[in-house]
N, C-alpha and C positions, 0 to 999 in steps of 0.2 A: 582760703580753704584749709590751710594747715592749722588755723586757729582752733579748729574743732578738736585737735589732739592736745591742746594746752590744758594743764591742770586736770588731766584725766588719769584714771588708774590704768595700770598696765593691761588689765583684762578688758577695760573699755577700749583702749587703743587697739588691742589685738582684735577685738570684735569688729571695730570700725574698719580696721585695715582688711580684715577678712571679707567684710561686706563689699568694700570698694574694689578689692583686688580679686575676689573669687566669685561672689554671687552675680555681680553684673556681667563679668566675662562668661560665666557659665550660662547665663540666660542668652547672651549673644551667640555663644557656641551652639547652644541647643537650637537657636533659630536657623543658623547656617546648616546644622546637622539635619534639621527637618527638611530644608530645601534639598540638600544632597540625598537624604534618604528617599525623598519623594521621587527624585530623578532615577535613583537606583531601582526603586520599586517599579517604576514605569518600564525601565529597560528590562528588568527581569521578567516582568509580566509579559512584555512583547516577545521575548525569547521563548518563554513557556507557551505562549499562545501559538507561536509559529510551529512549535513542536506538536502541539495538540491538533493544529489544523492539518499537519502532514499525516498524523495518525488517523484523523477523520477521513482524509482523502483516501488513505490506504483501505480503510474499512468500507468506504463507499465503493471503491473500485472492485474490491473483493466480492461484495454483495452483488453488484450489478453484473460482474462477469459470470456469476452463477446463473443469472437470468438470461444472459447472452447465450449460455450453453443451451438453455431450453429453446430460445429463439432459433439457434442454429439447427437443433434437432428437427424443428418444424419446417424451416424453409429449405432444408436439404433432404427431407424424407421422401423417398421414392413413391411410397404408397399415397402420401398426401398429394404428390405431383400427379399421380394417375387420376385420383378423384377430381382434382382441379381441372385437368385437361378434359375430362368427361363433362364437367359442369360447363366449361367454356364452349364445348361442342353441343351442349344441350342433350347429351346422351344419358338417359336415365338420371336426370339432374336431381330429382327429388330423393331418389335412393342414395345417390352419391353424397348429397348434402347431409343426409342423416348419418351415413357412415363417417363422413368427415367430422361432423359434430361430435360423434362418440369418440373419435380419435383425439380430438382437442380436449375433451374432458379428462382423458388419461394424462395429458401433459399438465393440466392446470393444478392438479392436487399435489404436484411434486414440490411446490413452493408456497410458503405461508402467505405471502403478500401478493401472489399472482391471482387477480380477481377475474380476468376474462382473457380469452384469446380470440382474435378475429382474423378472418381471411377475406380479402376482396379480390375477386377473380378479374381477369381481363374483360370478361363479358359483363362485368358490373354487378355480379351476384355477391352478396355479403353472407358469409357463414361464420357463426361465432358460438362460443359457449360462455355463458355469463354465470359465474359461480354465485354472485350476490342475489340476482333476481331469478335465476333458473329459467329465464325466458329464452325461447329459441326463435321467436318471430319479431320481437321488437325490444330494444333496450333504450334506456333514458339517457345514458351517458354519451352515446356517440354524437348526439346533436351539440354537446357542449365542448367538443374538441376545438371548435373555432374555425373549421373549414369543412367544405362539402366532401362527400365520399370520393368524388372524382378528383378534387384537389388533393385530398389526403393520399389517394392512390398515386397520382403523378409526382407528388412531393417525395414520397418514399421510393418510388421506382426509379426516379432520376439519379439516385445515388446507390452505387453498389457497395453499400456499407451500412452498419447499424445507424439508425436515425432516432434520436431522442426528441420527443415532443414534451415540452415543459408541463408542469402540473396544472390541471384544470379542475374546477368543481364539476363533479359527475352527477350526483343526485343525493337525495336524502334517504338514508336507510335506517329504519327504526328511530326516526326523528333526529338522526345525527347526520351531518353532512359528510359525504365521502368524496375525497379528492384523489384523482388518479393521474399518473404520468405514464407516458407511452414510449415503447421502444419497438421499432419496426424494421423490416428488411424485405427486399423483394424475394420472391420464390426463385430458386435456381434449379433448372432442369439441365443436368450435366450432359445429356446427349445433345442438347441444343441450348447452350447458355444464352444465346442472343434472342431466343423466343420469349415474348412477353406472356407470362402466365398469370401472375397475380402478386399480391403482397400479403405479409402476415404482420399482425400487430399484437404485442403483449400489453395488457392493461394492468399496471402495478400500483398497489395502494401506496399513497404518499406517506402513510404511517411508518413504512420501513425507513425512509430517509429521515423522518423526524426522530425516530428512536435512536438512530446513529448520531445525529447532530445534537440531540437534546436528551441525553440519558437521564435516568432517575437520580434525583438528589434528595438530601435530607428533607428539605421543605421547599416551597415555592420561592421563597426569598433567595435561597442558595442557587436555585436554577436561574433566576433572573439576574443574578450577579455576574454570571458567565455562561453564555450559550452560543451555539453555532447555528447558522442557517445557510441556505443556498439560494443564489440568484443566478439566472442564466446570462449569457453574454449580451442579451438585449435589455437586461435590467428588470426582468420579470421574476417575482418571487417563486421559487420552486418548492421550498418547504420552510416553515417558520414556526416559532413557538406558539403563536396565535394563528390557527389555521384560517381564520377569516381574512388574513392579509395575503393568502396565497393568490397568485396571478396578478397581484398589484405591480404596476410598473414603477420602479424606483429611480432609474436613470436611463439615459439614452446611450446607444452604443458609440456615438461619436464624441462622448465626453472624454476628457483627460482622466487619468487615474486619480489625480487629486480631487477632481470634481465628483468622481464616482464615490470616493471615500466620504466626502462631505454629504453627498446625497444619501448614502447609507446611514451616516450618523444622524441626519435629520429624520430619516424614516424610523430608526430605532427609538429615538427620543419621542417621536410622535405616537408610536405604538406602545410605549413602555407603560407599565402599570404604576409607576411611582414618579414623584416629582423631584426636581433638583438633583438630577443624576449627572455624573461625569462619565460619559460613554467613550470608550476607546474602541476603534474599529480596526481590525486586521483582516486581510484577505489573502487567499491562496487560489490561484487559477488552475483548474483541472483541464488541461488541454484535450484530454480524451473525450470528455463530455461537454466541453465549452461551458463550464460552470465556474462561478466564483463561490468558493467556500468561505463564508464570512464569520468572524468571531466578534461578538459584542461583549465587552467587559465593563462593568460598572466600577471604575477605579475610585469613585467617591467614597465607597465604604472602606476601602483599604486606607485611603488618605485620612478619612475621619478617625479611624483607629490609630493611625500614626500620630495625628494631632492630639488625640487623647493621651497617648503615651508621652508625648513631649510636654504636655501640660502637667501630667503627673510627675514627670521628672523635675520640672521647675518647682512645683509645689514641694516636692520632697527636699529639694535643695534649700528652699526657704525655711522649711520647718527644721531641717537639720542644723541650720546656722544658729538657731536659738539654743541648741544643746551643746554646740561645739566650743562654747566659751571657756569652760573649765577644763576640757580634756584635749584641746586642739594640739598642744605641744606633744603630749604623750601619744596621741593617735597619729600624728604626722610621722613620727619615727616608725611605728609599726606599719602604718599604711604604705609608706614609701618602700619599706623592705618587702612587704607582701606583693606590691605592684611590680617591683623589679623582678621578683621571682616568677610571676605570671608572664610578664613581658619577655623574660629570658626564654621560657618554654615556648611562647608564641614564636619567637625568633627561630628556635630550633625546628618547630613545625613548619615554619615558612621556608626553611632550607630543605624540607623533605623528610625530616626525622619524625615520622608520624608515631613512633613508639614513645616519644618523650611525654612525660606527664608532670603536672604541677604537684610538688610534694606538699601535702596538707600538714599544718601544724596547729597546735592549740592557741598560739598567739596570733593567728591570722584573723583579721576582722571578718565578720559574718558576710558582708557584701562581697569582699574579695574571695572569701571561701566559696560563695555561691558561684561567682564567675569562674573560679578555678575548677570547681566541680563540673559545671556545665561545659567548660572547655575540654576537660578530660573526657566527658561523655561524648562530646562532639568528635574528638580524635578517635575514640573507640568505634563510634558509628562509621566514621570515614574509613577506618581500616576494614571494618566488616563490609562496607559498601564496595570497596575495591576487590575484596575476596569474592563477594557475590557477583560482581561484574565479570571476574575471571570465570566463575562457574557458569554464568549465563552465556558467556561467549562459547564455552565448550558445548553447552546444550544447543546453542544456535547453530554450531557446526553440524551437529547431528540432525537438527531440524531442517537445515538447508539440504542435506542429502536426501532426507525423506520427501521434502517438498519437490525434488526434481523427478521423483518416481511416481507414476500414476498408480491408483488403487483400482482393483477390479476383482470380481469373483471368478477365480480360475476354473472351478468345477463347472459352473454354468457355461463359461466360454468354451471350454474344451468339449463338453457334451454337445453344445450347439454346433461347433465346427465339425464334430464327428458326424452328426446328423446330416449336415449339408454335404459332407464328403460322400456319404453313402447315396445321397440323392443324385450327386453328380455321377457316381459309378453306375447307378441304375440306369442313367440316361446316356451312358457311354461317353461322358464328358471327362475324359481322363486328364486333359490339360487342366481343367478346373480342379479335379481331384488332386493333382500334383501341387497346384498352387495352394489349395487349402491345407494340405499336409505340411507344406513349407511354412505357411502362416501359423499353423498350430504349433510347430516346433519353435518358431521364433517367439511366439507369445509365451509358451511354456518356459522357454529358456530365460526370457526377460522377467517373468512374473515370479517364478519359483525362486525364493531366496534371492531377490533382485540385487542385494548388496554383497553377494557371494564373491569369492575369489576362484577363478578358473584358470586353466592353462591356455596358452596362445592357440594350441591346437583346437580346443573346444570353441574358442572365440572365432577362429577362422571357419569352422564348420557352420556356426551360426551366420557368419558374414556371407558365406557363399549362398545360403538359402535366402538371406535378405536381398542380396544382389539379384538373385534369380527372380524374386517377387517384383523388385523394382523394374527389371528388364521386361517382365511380363506386363506389368502395369503400364509401362511406357512404350510397349510394342517394340522392344529391342532397338530403341533409338540411340542407345549408347553401348560402347564396348568397355569391358572391364578386364584388367589384368592384375592378378594377385601373386606376388613373389615373396616367399618366406625362406629365410635361412633355416636349414633343418635343425641345427643344434640349439635353437631357441624355442622350439615348439612346446617344450615342457615348462617354460617360464610362466609363473603365475601372475595374473593381473586381475583387476576388478572387471566384472561383467560390463559389457556395452560401453567400454571406455572411449572408443573412437568412433562409435556409430553416429553420434550427432554430426561429426565433421563429414562423414560420407553422405549422410542424408542431406546436409547443407549443399554439398557439391552437386548432388543429383537434382534436388528440388529448386535450388536457386542459381547454382553456377551455370547450368545449361540453359537457363531461361533466355530466350531471344537469340541464341547462337545458331547459326545456319550450317556450320561445318559438322563433320562427323564427330559425335561426342565420344570422348575417351576418359576413362577413369582408371588410374594406376595406383595400386596399393603395394607398398614394399615394407617388409618387416625384417630388421636385421639388428645386430649388436654393434656397439661402437663405444669404446672407452668406458666399459662397465655400465653402459646404458642400453636399454632396449629402445630402439629407434623405430618409430612408425611414421612412414611418409605417405601422404595422400595427395595425389596430384590430379588435377582436372584441366582440360583445355577450354574451360567455360569463359564466361564474360568477365571474370575477375571482380575485385573489390576495390572501392575507392581508396586512394593512398591515405587520406586523412583518417578513415575508419580503421585501416590496417595499423596505422601508428597508434591509435587509441587502444586497440585490442592488445597489441604487443606490449604496450606500456601498462596494461592492467587498468585502463580507464574505461569504465562502462557508464556513460552518461545515460540518463533516463531516455528511453526510446520506445516507440510503439512498433518498431521494426522487429518482427518475429525472427528474422534471420539474425539480427544483431543479438537479440535475447538468447537464441539458441546457442550461439557461440559463447556468450557470457556464461551460461549455465554449464556447458561442457567444460570450459576452462576452470571454472570455480570448482566443479566436481573433482577434477584431477588434482587441484591444489589442496582440496580437503583430504583426499586420500593419501597423497604422497608428500605434501608439504612443499617447501621452497625449492627442494632439490629437483623436483619435476619441472620440466620446461615445455612450453608450447610456443612455437614460432610460426607465424603465417607470413608468406610472401605472395604477392599477387601483382599482376600486370593487367590493367584494363584491356579487355579485348583479346587477351591471350590465355589467361588461366590463373589458377591459384595452387600453391603448394603449402601443405600443413605438415610440420614436423613436430612429433611428440616424443620427448625423451623421458624415460622412466628409469630410475636407478635400479641396478640389479640387486643391490644389497638391502633394499627395502623389503619388508615382510608383507607389504600390500594390505596393511590393516589388520593382520592376524594378531 
């Protein structure tokens, strides 16, 4: 082997040594680098995909919750219940159906993708408003739900909760297929909640789901490289990039998770518009709707680009070796010095010194200068990103406060309550008038400048009216005691600071308790803190939940009681920072005590 160096010029020897010691190792390094980069690319893609899936789930939940609000308005509407009862008793049924249909038309235009609303009464009558066909006597989509009207009725009525029916082909409209999914709930007659009255069903265009899972991209190729779709727990397609695949069964519910992933992979490959694809499947389960949100990513394109990059690198190295013969010694010295300079700055950046920069000089090789320039730009972007994150966190704090407060038209609400109040007075219903006046005061207090700072005295005045309304609503089933130290009535706090804790005690704490309900509120000062104590003798809270709340752990939960406490504590922390304290103690079967400590020297957000 060494004979090839004999009787050769120094340049030849140097070139041969360079080829043997540099070119071949570089090729090997690039091969290992390709494998390592492929793994890193896959891992980063999976992390990014999971984040995107979580965002998609949030968007889906937000959109569907707005439709649940419409559903709630229908199945709890007193006038709707009156018409349904008359239809069930066959009392002016034709007139009542017409009035009910007109009322449904008023609900349907509040949402873009709400295409029809249907009611099925206990007597078997079907009343609906169909936006697409405008028909009031027959529609074409009801037969495609996959079950009879009676089965549909019994299925929804058997659950006292929102019921999602997966997407089905409905009919062709203007030569285009229309796919609908359904959300239903039984009608609730509050005077007699056990009475069977009927069900209501929202018919929602599947396009809404597709627009969330499959947003617009630059071209069809970009879309198909990365897209989301939804499959229900039984393996039926709820929404997909190709609508013709909707309602197709992909897997069975008794499969393992690994088998489901494989089935989804095979399905996407079978329905894909291109050949030779490397599909990666990631899923996120939405427990609220029992859906799998699935992401399909074609990693083949990214790996193909990475391979092209590796081949270009090897080619560049081979070409460069032809020109390095005469300048290798000179360049080695300059290259080493420049690389050391870049590596030194990289080391500083790795230690957290993001202000460090590579000092550019005229003797630096162009390749190293490009790397140094890009590295400097990367550090600048990283600094800006950290600053933007800080600003985003500040904006998020303000957004969280606004998100906790409802929006409503005050003038309309006040005028309406005033009208109802005079109607009550005209009919000598003074108890109702008092209740309406109290409610108007509560709403005006809460809506007008809802983030304002008030005195403890004003908050107590509002609290007394709130307690009065709750006692009226619950027919005086609980007793309330409010004790306040006189010298702290002028202390300023944020509006409605402890109302969620009192509401939680009344609505949840006394549920299922057979003894006399008692609610005690005490406000006093202690060690430069305003202390608010709220105690009830209700059913108490589970120890593990108390421990999570006191430690600031709020895991995802559909329990509105848990969410209400989380929002209340978060609001206090946003207003007063870490110095404010909320401590909850509870004993199951005996009651709960909430202590809120607010520092005196805080300016309450002023």
